[in-house]
C-alpha positions in Angstrom: 107.4 100.8 34.7 109.2 101.3 31.4 108.4 97.8 30.3 104.8 98.1 31.3 104.5 101.4 29.4 105.1 99.5 26.2 102.3 97.2 26.8 99.9 99.7 28.5 100.6 103.1 27.2 97.3 104.7 28.3 97.9 104.1 32.0 99.2 107.0 34.2 102.4 105.8 36.0 103.9 107.2 39.3 107.0 106.4 41.1 105.5 107.5 44.4 102.7 105.4 45.9 101.3 108.4 47.9 101.1 110.7 44.9 99.5 107.9 43.0 96.8 107.5 45.7 96.2 111.2 46.1 92.5 111.9 45.6 91.8 108.2 44.6 88.5 106.7 45.2 90.0 103.3 45.6 93.4 101.6 45.5 94.0 98.2 43.9 97.1 96.2 44.9 98.2 94.0 42.0 101.7 93.2 43.1 103.4 91.8 46.3 106.5 93.8 45.8 108.1 94.7 49.2 107.7 98.5 48.7 103.9 98.0 48.7 104.0 95.9 51.9 105.6 98.7 53.9 103.3 101.6 53.1 102.5 104.1 55.8 98.8 103.3 56.0 97.8 106.3 58.0 99.4 108.6 55.3 97.9 106.5 52.6 94.5 107.0 54.2 95.0 110.8 54.4 95.9 111.0 50.7 92.9 109.1 49.3 89.5 110.6 48.7 87.9 107.3 50.1 89.9 104.7 52.0 89.0 101.7 49.9 91.6 99.0 49.1 91.1 96.0 46.9 94.0 93.6 47.6 94.5 91.1 44.8 97.7 89.8 46.4 96.6 89.5 50.1 99.5 91.8 51.0 97.7 93.2 54.1 95.9 91.8 57.1 92.2 92.5 56.8 91.7 93.2 60.5 94.5 95.7 60.6 93.1 97.6 57.5 89.6 97.5 58.9 90.9 98.8 62.3 92.5 101.7 60.6 89.3 102.7 58.9 89.8 101.2 55.5 87.0 99.5 53.5 89.2 96.5 52.6 88.5 93.6 50.3 91.0 90.8 49.6 90.6 88.4 46.7 91.2 84.6 46.9 91.6 84.5 50.8 89.6 82.0 52.7 86.8 83.5 54.5 
């Protein structure tokens, strides 16, 4: 995050993914880092204002997220 702050100083950063998602209308996944692959999806959904996820790295299975009540869109995945 410290390196990113140099390039993008106007972004609000958070070390806790659930605090970051609190009250969010949507979540965009832009990295495949392991800590984002192991999120507690039920907790994440409770934290968000709207359960919308745009997955730019295809980290999650679309069927699993849809089953859990998320509006899920992956990018670059074969339809």
